[in-house]
N, C-alpha and C positions, 0 to 999 in steps of 0.2 A: 516644406518637404514634401515629397512625392510618396503619395500613398503607394502601399505594397498592392498589387492587384491581388484579388480574391477570388476563390472560387465558388461561384454562386448557383444554386439549382432553383429553376423556374418551374412551378407547377402549377398547371392549367389546363382543363380539358379543352379550350378554344385554341386552334391552331393560330389564329391572326394574332391573339392576346401573346401567346409564346414567342412568336416571330417579333413584335413590337417591342415586348421587354428585352428579350435577347440583345436586339440591336442597342436598345438604349443603355442596358448593362455593359456592353462593348465598348461603346461609347465614353462610358465613364472610366474605361481602362481595365476592365475587369473580364472574368472567364466566365461564361453562361453554357449550362447545361440544361437540358429540357425534360420533363416528365408530363405524361399527359392525364394522369390522376395520382390520387394519392398512394395506391397500392403499388404503382411503379417507383413511385418518389420513394417509398420505404424500402423497398428492394435496392435501389441505387444507395441509399443512405447505408444501407448493411455492407456495400461492398466497397466503397468511394468516400472519400473524407471531402467534406463541404465547409465553407466558411460561413456561408450565410443562405436562407431559402426564402425565396418568394413565393407565397402561398396562396391559390386560391381557395374559397370555401365550397362553393356549389360543383361537384365534381361527382361522376359516375363511380362505382365500386368502393371508394373510400372518399369520404369528403374532408374538406379541411380542418373542421373540428377532430374528426378521427385521427387525422395526420398530428395535431397536436397533441392529442391525448396519447399518443404511442410514443412521439418523441419525450413528451414529458417523464413518461413512464420507464423510458429506457437511460440507464445510467452513464452510458456512452455517448447519448445525444442529447441529453436535457439541457446542455449549456450551448447548444446550436442556436443561434439567434434565428428568429423567424419573423417576417414582416407579411402580414397578410395583405393581399391586393384583392380587393373583393367589390363586386356591385351590389353585394348583398347590404339592403340598408337596415337601420334600426340600431338604437343605443345597446339594446339588449346583445345583439350579435357581437358589437364592438368589444362589450364588457366580458362578454363569455370568451373571446378571444385571448384577450389580456390574462384572463385568471387561468386560461388554459396555458399560459407562458409565452404568449407572442411580445415580440419587442414593441411592435407599432401596427397600426391598421390604415392601410391608405386606399381611399375609394377609387374605383375606374370611372371614368379613364384616369390613370395615373399622371399626376404632375411630374415632368422630368427634373426639375430643378429639387422638389420636395423628394422625390425617388433617390436623387444623388446624395442628399444631406442625410436620410434614413439610411441608407445603405453605408455610408461612411462611418456615422455612429454605430451602426450594428457591427461593423468589421473591427472598430476599435474596442467594442466590448469584449468581443471574440478573442482579440489579441490579448487584451487583459486576462481575461479567465485562462486562457492557454499558457500566460506565464506564471499565474498563480498555481497552476497545475505543475509546471516544470520545477518550479521552487518547493511545491509539496513534495514531488517525488524525490527530489534532491535532499532534503531534509528530514524525509519521515521513509519508512520501508513501505514497499508497496502494498503489504497488507493493512499497513494504517491508513496509508493513503485511501485505499480502496473504502476502508471503513468509514473513513471522514465523507466520502463522497457518496457512500449509499445511506449513512445513518446521520450524517452531520455532526457538528461539535458541541459537546456538553460536557461540562465538568462534573465528575461521578463515575460511579462503576455499577457493574453489573456482575453476578455471580455466574460463574462458568466454571467447567472441569477442565483443567489444562496441565500440563507437564511444564517444570520450570528448570532450568540447567543454570548452574555456575560454572564459570570457568576461573582459574587463577594461575600466574605463573608462581612456580615454586621458588623462595628464595630470592625474589626479585630486587628485594632491597640491597641485599648484598651482592648481587649481581651487578646493579646498576653504580656501584661505589666506584668501580674502575673504570667507569664509562663517561666519555664526555657528554653533556648535555644533548648536543646533536645526534650522537650516536644512541642514546637513550630514546630519543623520540623516535628515531629510525627503526628502532628494534621494535617498539610498539607499534608503529604502523604497520611493520611487517606482521607482527603478531594478529593485529586487529584485521587484516585483509584476510588472513588464513582463516580467521575464527568466523568471522562475517559470511564468508563462502559457505562454510560447514553448516552453519545455521539456517542460511536462506535457502540453500540446495535442498534441505529436508524440509521447507514448509515453517520454519521458525521466524522469529523476528529479535534482534538485539534490543532489549529494553533499556538497559544501563550501561555504560561503561565505566568500570570502578579502578581507575588507574592502569594497574596491570592485571585486571581481568574483568569479566562481563556477566551479565544476567541475561538469558534468552528465555522466550516464550514459546511454547508449542501448543496449539490448539485455541488460540486468541491472538489477534480478535477474529482471525478467520478459522472456523473448526477444520481439525483433520482426522483422518479415518483411525487413526492410532498414534495419540499424540507420544505416549510413552517410547514406542517404537522409533519415532520420528527424532526423539530427543537423544536416545541412546546411539542412534546410528549418527546423528550429528557430533556426540562426543567420541565415538570410535573414530570418525574422521578428523575430528581435532587432532587426536593422538597420531594418525597416520601423516597429516600434514606436517607436525612438528618434527617428526622421524625425518622426513626429507629436507626440511630446514636445517636439521641438526647435522646432516651429511654435510651440507653446503658450509656451515658455521665450523664442523672440523676440518674440512679442508682450508679454510681460513684462518685455522689456529685458535677458534674461539671455544667457549665451554657450551655444553649442551644446554637447552631449554628444557625444562620439565614442567608439567602442567597438572594439575588434579581437576576432575570434573564430578560433580556432585547434582544428581537429580532426583526430583521427588513429584510425583502426580497427586491430584487430588482439588478440591474445590479451592478456587481463588476468587478474589473480588478484582475484575480487570477493566479498566477506563481510564479517563484523561484526568490526572492530578494536577494540581497548580491553581492559575488563575485564567480569566479570559485572555490575559494579555501574554502570558507563557505557561505552556502545560506540555507535559508530556505523557506518553501513553506508558502504563505501568500496571502492575497487579502488586495486592497485598494478600496476606494471610498466612496460616501456620505452614502451607505446602511451599510457600518462597521461603520462610524462615529455615524449614527443615533441608531444603535443597541447599541453602548457605552453608548451612552447618555441616552436610554431608561433604560437601567440597573442603571445609576444614578438616574432616576426620581422614580424608584421603593423605594428608602428610602424616597423621598418625599411625595408620595401617599400612602405608606405602602404597595403596591401591591407585590404578589409573583412573577408575569409574566406579563410584558409589551410587547405588539407587536404594531407594526405599521398597517395601513389600508391593504397595500398590503399582510401581513401576515395574518391578520384576513381574507380578502376575500377568501384565500384559503384553510381555515380550514373545515374539515368535521364534523360538528356538535358540536364542542368544544364551550361550553358555555362561553359568555363574562359576566364578573361580573360586570364592571363599564367601561363606555366610557369618555375620558375627552376630550371634543371637543375643537379645535382651541388652543391647547396647545403650548405654546411657548418653543422651544428647543433650549438650549444654542448651538451656532455655525451655526445656521439655520434661514434664513431671514423670512420664511413662516411658519404659525402655521401648527402643524400636528393633526390630529383625531387618539388619542391612546387609545388601549383598555387594560384592566385587564382581565388577566384568571385565 
């Protein structure tokens, strides 16, 4: 199997070393770009994508140790393989490089055969890491993927203030009775496509898909300036999208879809629930339960969107259509003031 050519960055303050390493890299079938010191290298890494770095240690302005530290602290770069090529001797220096994230340490003058083996190994690790990222981004939202890359994975949760949105298709069971299984799946896929767009375009994530409904989170895992306003805007966009979809359904002689949206804001415990082998990002708490109950209440009140008082207090000029004072909510001992938007 022929190895795919890699984009390598060679960082060395010695011109002869740069030329010799570049030639050896190109003879291995890869592309070489050079930088004369660490500062220039970091500027290039911020502008251009590379697959592997060959890094000298002793350089002016910014040495190799500082480059390793900068790469390690950068979430965009820390998975980039770095092979140190240096004449600096001593086990302590080798250990320090490895501790700072270097894949390997090759003494100068660099053995060509060893260089080829190390470069091939580093590029394969980069390919596998990139594939892991692609899979993560495919099966997790951008926000969850970012949280995993920044904080790592750990079962458990943290307290945070967030807004929780529940959305559900009304009377879906009755609606689906007259549909073939293929039509039901197609309808749900269309529904989820629209709802996901409304959530993600307002900074939220879909945490759960619940048959003909979903649960979305705003403000976790990444904070938002105003999670309540973001959630309400998403709910309004959901209804607008359903209205457009219904025009298409009417033209095809199909019945309208109707949805209800419930939103609550407050403290939640958010994190990864499950096991080390299978987990999902979600949140729990009374705020979550209240949002789910508010979505159910929309069927009783005929409201499009129902929010709790905490959400209402944080809105920027969104008109309240009606307030239902001292409403008894199932599962809660104290009544609530809830608001229809």
